[in-house]
C-alpha positions as CSV (number, residue, x, y, z in Angstrom):
1,X,5.2,-12.1,11.4
2,X,6.9,-14.9,8.9
3,X,6.6,-13.7,5.5
4,X,6.9,-16.1,2.2
5,X,7.5,-13.9,-0.7
6,X,7.6,-15.4,-4.3
7,X,7.2,-15.3,-7.8
8,X,6.1,-17.5,-10.5
9,X,8.4,-17.3,-13.4
10,X,9.1,-13.6,-11.8
11,X,12.8,-13.2,-9.9
12,X,12.0,-11.0,-6.8
13,X,14.6,-8.8,-5.7
14,X,15.3,-7.5,-2.1
15,X,14.2,-4.0,-2.8
16,X,10.7,-5.6,-3.6
17,X,10.9,-8.0,-0.7
18,X,11.9,-5.4,1.9
19,X,8.8,-3.1,0.5
20,X,6.3,-5.8,1.0
21,X,7.7,-6.6,4.4
22,X,7.5,-3.1,5.4
23,X,4.2,-2.1,3.9
24,X,2.2,-5.5,4.3
25,X,3.9,-5.6,8.1
26,X,2.1,-1.5,8.8
27,X,-1.0,-2.4,7.1
28,X,-1.6,-5.6,8.8
29,X,-0.5,-4.6,12.3
30,X,-2.7,-1.5,12.2
31,X,-6.0,-3.4,12.3
32,X,-5.0,-7.1,13.3
33,X,-3.3,-7.7,16.4
34,X,-1.0,-10.9,16.2
35,X,-0.8,-11.7,12.6
36,X,1.5,-15.1,12.4
37,X,2.6,-15.4,8.5
38,X,2.0,-14.2,5.4
39,X,1.9,-15.5,2.0
40,X,2.6,-13.0,-0.9
41,X,2.9,-14.6,-4.3
42,X,3.7,-12.3,-7.4
43,X,3.0,-13.3,-11.2
44,X,2.4,-12.0,-14.5
45,X,-1.1,-12.6,-16.7
46,X,-0.1,-10.7,-19.8
47,X,0.7,-7.6,-19.7
48,X,0.0,-7.0,-16.3
49,X,1.1,-7.9,-13.0
50,X,-0.9,-9.7,-10.1
51,X,0.0,-10.0,-6.4
52,X,-1.8,-12.4,-4.4
53,X,-1.3,-11.7,-0.7
54,X,-2.7,-14.2,2.3
55,X,-2.4,-13.9,6.1
56,X,-2.8,-15.9,9.0
57,X,-4.2,-14.0,11.7
58,X,-3.6,-15.5,15.9
59,X,-7.1,-16.5,15.9
60,X,-7.5,-19.1,13.1
61,X,-9.1,-16.5,10.5
62,X,-7.6,-16.3,7.6
63,X,-7.7,-12.8,4.8
64,X,-6.6,-13.0,1.3
65,X,-6.5,-10.3,-1.4
66,X,-5.4,-10.1,-5.2
67,X,-4.8,-7.0,-7.8
68,X,-3.9,-6.7,-11.0
69,X,-1.4,-3.6,-12.2
70,X,0.6,-2.9,-14.9
71,X,3.4,-2.4,-12.7
72,X,4.6,-4.6,-10.1
73,X,4.9,-1.6,-6.9
74,X,1.3,-1.0,-7.9
75,X,0.4,-4.8,-8.0
76,X,1.7,-4.9,-4.7
77,X,0.0,-1.7,-3.1
78,X,-3.3,-1.8,-4.6
79,X,-3.3,-5.9,-3.1
80,X,-2.2,-3.7,0.3
81,X,-4.9,-1.7,0.5
82,X,-7.6,-4.1,-0.3
83,X,-6.1,-6.2,2.5
84,X,-6.0,-3.2,4.8
85,X,-9.6,-2.3,3.4
86,X,-10.7,-6.2,4.7
87,X,-9.5,-5.6,8.1
88,X,-10.5,-2.6,9.0
89,X,-14.1,-3.4,7.8
90,X,-13.8,-6.5,10.3
91,X,-11.8,-5.3,12.9
92,X,-14.4,-5.0,15.5
93,X,-16.0,-8.4,14.3
94,X,-12.5,-9.7,14.7
95,X,-11.6,-8.6,18.3
96,X,-15.4,-9.4,19.5
97,X,-14.4,-13.4,18.4
98,X,-10.9,-13.1,20.0
99,X,-12.4,-12.3,23.7
100,X,-14.5,-14.8,23.0
101,X,-11.9,-17.3,21.9
102,X,-9.6,-18.4,24.7
103,X,-7.8,-21.0,22.2
104,X,-6.8,-21.1,18.6
105,X,-9.0,-22.4,15.6
106,X,-8.9,-26.1,15.5
107,X,-8.5,-27.4,12.2
108,X,-9.3,-30.8,10.8
109,X,-7.5,-32.4,7.8
110,X,-9.3,-33.5,4.4
111,X,-8.8,-34.2,0.9
112,X,-10.0,-31.8,-1.9
113,X,-10.2,-33.5,-5.4
114,X,-10.2,-31.6,-8.8
115,X,-12.2,-33.3,-11.4
116,X,-12.0,-33.3,-15.1
117,X,-14.9,-31.2,-16.6
118,X,-16.8,-33.2,-19.4
119,X,-15.5,-31.7,-22.8
120,X,-17.3,-34.0,-24.5
121,X,-20.5,-33.6,-27.0
122,X,-23.7,-33.8,-24.8
123,X,-25.0,-36.5,-27.7
124,X,-22.2,-39.0,-26.1
125,X,-22.6,-40.6,-23.5
126,X,-19.6,-40.8,-20.3
127,X,-18.1,-44.5,-20.6
128,X,-18.2,-44.6,-17.3
129,X,-19.8,-42.3,-13.9
130,X,-17.1,-42.0,-12.8
131,X,-15.3,-38.5,-12.9
132,X,-11.7,-38.2,-14.0
133,X,-9.4,-36.8,-10.9
134,X,-6.7,-34.4,-12.6
135,X,-5.7,-33.0,-8.8
136,X,-5.8,-34.1,-5.5
137,X,-4.4,-32.0,-2.4
138,X,-4.8,-31.6,1.4
139,X,-7.0,-28.9,2.5
140,X,-8.3,-27.8,6.3
141,X,-11.5,-27.8,7.6
142,X,-11.7,-25.6,10.8
143,X,-14.1,-25.7,13.7
144,X,-15.8,-22.3,13.7
145,X,-19.3,-20.8,15.4
146,X,-21.2,-20.3,12.6
147,X,-21.0,-16.1,12.6
148,X,-16.7,-16.8,12.6
149,X,-17.4,-19.1,9.3
150,X,-19.7,-16.1,7.6
151,X,-16.8,-13.6,8.8
152,X,-14.1,-16.0,7.3
153,X,-15.8,-16.6,4.0
154,X,-16.1,-12.8,3.6
155,X,-12.4,-12.6,4.4
156,X,-10.9,-15.0,2.2
157,X,-13.4,-13.3,-0.5
158,X,-14.6,-17.3,-1.1
159,X,-18.0,-18.2,-2.0
160,X,-18.5,-20.7,0.0
161,X,-16.8,-22.4,3.3
162,X,-17.5,-25.7,4.8
163,X,-16.7,-25.9,8.4
164,X,-17.2,-27.9,11.7
165,X,-20.2,-26.2,13.9
166,X,-18.4,-25.8,17.5
167,X,-21.8,-26.5,18.8
168,X,-23.0,-29.3,17.4
169,X,-19.9,-30.7,15.7
170,X,-21.1,-31.4,12.6
171,X,-20.0,-30.0,9.4
172,X,-21.6,-27.3,8.1
173,X,-21.8,-25.6,5.0
174,X,-21.9,-21.2,4.6
175,X,-22.4,-20.0,1.1
176,X,-23.4,-16.4,-0.7
177,X,-26.4,-16.5,-2.3
178,X,-27.4,-14.8,-5.9
179,X,-29.6,-12.3,-3.9
180,X,-26.6,-11.6,-1.9
181,X,-27.5,-13.4,1.4
182,X,-25.4,-15.9,2.8
183,X,-27.1,-19.4,3.7
184,X,-26.3,-21.5,5.9
185,X,-26.7,-25.6,5.4
186,X,-26.7,-27.4,8.9
187,X,-27.6,-30.6,8.4
188,X,-29.1,-32.8,11.2
């Protein structure tokens, strides 16, 4: 497994790198058969350290975890526990999908934009109906079954996931509803 361990305005020492590689490697290998790579980013938020980990699996699915603690090693341990819990919870589902899937998940490129929020008062009319683009990024849209999309959304902890439906080849959306259920949008 390839590791990318970095810090946002924090120096990451060799001892922490070694600890992360061993700890995360053991946790992931226990529940996922072939992890491909992992990114771990440490940052500081006020008095707490933040650890964010993303692990890409050979099936094309991605698991993410994030934790806050007052010490950097404790932040990693909490993040690692969350990652392990997610993978343990979905181990059976990951294995079932992996058996059905003979090829890795197909990925399609797309553009992602961040639009400026309207900070003007409600009384003023905007000068233009065109939103102001703050940032533009590249993103990936996976080609998944509906079950895999729901599992990917839950593994990533995301509120919504856009995917290309393998059966119908159209774009679909799964999202978490306010009542706790999962919604699925399948255009005609």
